[in-house]
C-alpha positions as CSV (number, residue, x, y, z in Angstrom):
1,M,-19.8,-46.1,-121.6
2,S,-19.1,-45.6,-117.8
3,D,-15.8,-44.5,-116.3
4,N,-15.2,-48.0,-115.0
5,E,-15.7,-49.6,-118.4
6,I,-13.4,-47.0,-119.9
7,R,-10.7,-47.8,-117.3
8,E,-11.1,-51.5,-117.9
9,V,-10.6,-51.1,-121.6
10,Q,-7.6,-48.8,-121.0
11,A,-6.1,-51.5,-118.7
12,E,-6.6,-54.2,-121.3
13,I,-5.0,-51.9,-124.0
14,D,-2.0,-51.3,-121.6
15,I,-1.5,-55.0,-121.0
16,T,-1.8,-55.8,-124.7
17,T,0.7,-53.1,-125.6
18,A,3.2,-54.3,-123.0
19,D,2.8,-57.9,-124.4
20,I,3.4,-56.7,-127.9
21,D,6.5,-54.7,-126.8
22,F,7.9,-57.7,-125.1
23,E,7.3,-59.9,-128.1
24,K,8.9,-57.4,-130.4
25,A,12.0,-57.1,-128.1
26,K,12.2,-60.9,-127.9
27,A,12.0,-61.3,-131.7
28,I,14.6,-58.7,-132.3
29,A,16.9,-60.2,-129.7
30,T,16.4,-63.7,-131.2
31,L,17.2,-62.4,-134.7
32,I,20.4,-60.7,-133.5
33,I,21.6,-63.8,-131.6
34,V,20.8,-66.1,-134.5
35,C,22.7,-63.8,-136.9
36,A,25.7,-63.6,-134.6
37,V,25.7,-67.4,-134.1
38,N,25.6,-67.8,-137.9
39,V,28.6,-65.5,-138.3
40,F,30.5,-67.4,-135.6
41,N,29.6,-70.7,-137.4
42,V,30.9,-69.4,-140.7
43,L,34.1,-68.3,-139.0
44,G,34.6,-71.9,-137.8
45,Y,33.4,-71.6,-134.2
46,A,30.8,-74.1,-133.1
47,V,28.1,-72.0,-131.2
48,D,24.6,-73.1,-130.2
49,A,22.0,-70.3,-130.3
50,E,19.5,-71.8,-128.0
51,P,21.2,-71.1,-124.6
52,W,21.8,-67.5,-125.7
53,V,18.2,-67.0,-126.8
54,N,17.0,-68.5,-123.5
55,A,19.3,-66.2,-121.5
56,V,18.3,-63.1,-123.4
57,T,14.6,-64.0,-123.2
58,S,15.0,-64.5,-119.4
59,V,16.7,-61.1,-119.0
60,L,14.0,-59.4,-121.1
61,A,11.3,-61.1,-118.9
62,V,12.9,-59.8,-115.7
63,I,13.2,-56.3,-117.2
64,S,9.6,-56.3,-118.3
65,I,8.4,-57.5,-114.8
66,A,10.5,-54.8,-113.1
67,Y,9.2,-52.1,-115.4
68,A,5.6,-53.2,-115.0
69,W,6.0,-53.2,-111.2
70,W,7.8,-49.8,-111.3
71,K,5.1,-48.3,-113.5
72,N,2.2,-49.4,-111.3
73,Q,3.8,-48.6,-107.9
74,N,4.3,-45.3,-106.1
75,V,8.0,-45.8,-105.5
76,T,9.1,-42.2,-105.2
77,P,7.8,-39.6,-102.7
78,E,6.6,-37.5,-105.6
79,A,4.6,-40.4,-107.0
80,A,3.0,-41.0,-103.5
81,Q,2.0,-37.3,-103.3
82,A,0.6,-37.4,-106.9
83,Q,-1.4,-40.5,-105.9
84,V,-2.9,-38.7,-102.9
85,L,-3.8,-35.8,-105.2
86,L,-5.3,-38.1,-107.8
87,D,-7.4,-40.0,-105.2
88,A,-8.7,-36.6,-103.8
89,L,-9.6,-35.5,-107.3
90,K,-11.4,-38.8,-108.0
91,L,-13.3,-38.6,-104.7
92,A,-14.4,-35.0,-105.5
93,K,-15.5,-36.0,-108.9
94,H,-17.6,-38.9,-107.6
95,A,-19.0,-36.8,-104.8
96,K,-20.1,-34.2,-107.4
97,A,-21.6,-36.8,-109.6
98,N,-23.5,-38.3,-106.7
99,D,-24.8,-34.8,-105.7
100,E,-26.0,-34.2,-109.3
101,D,-27.7,-37.6,-109.4
102,S,-29.5,-36.9,-106.1
103,E,-30.6,-33.5,-107.4
104,L,-32.0,-35.1,-110.5
105,A,-33.9,-37.7,-108.5
106,A,-35.5,-35.1,-106.3
């Protein structure tokens, strides 16, 4: 399996994991809201769960988008420096691999 194939699989796993985490958070939030609404209804307050579930789901979606953006961007100066170092290491690794390939071909 090549490095590119491994990176693609890792990216798919990361996306799937993020989706599962969001779905878990949404399910837990929905459960908490529905339980709270039931308690209010038992106490005699007429409360509809749907607007609350929609609001919490929207907030969770915004938080997930912000986290995904933050994770994939070089926001801090330290992250930008780390990206430069990582790019240099990758370039050196690919250059070494290309040199080894050319030596084997010769």
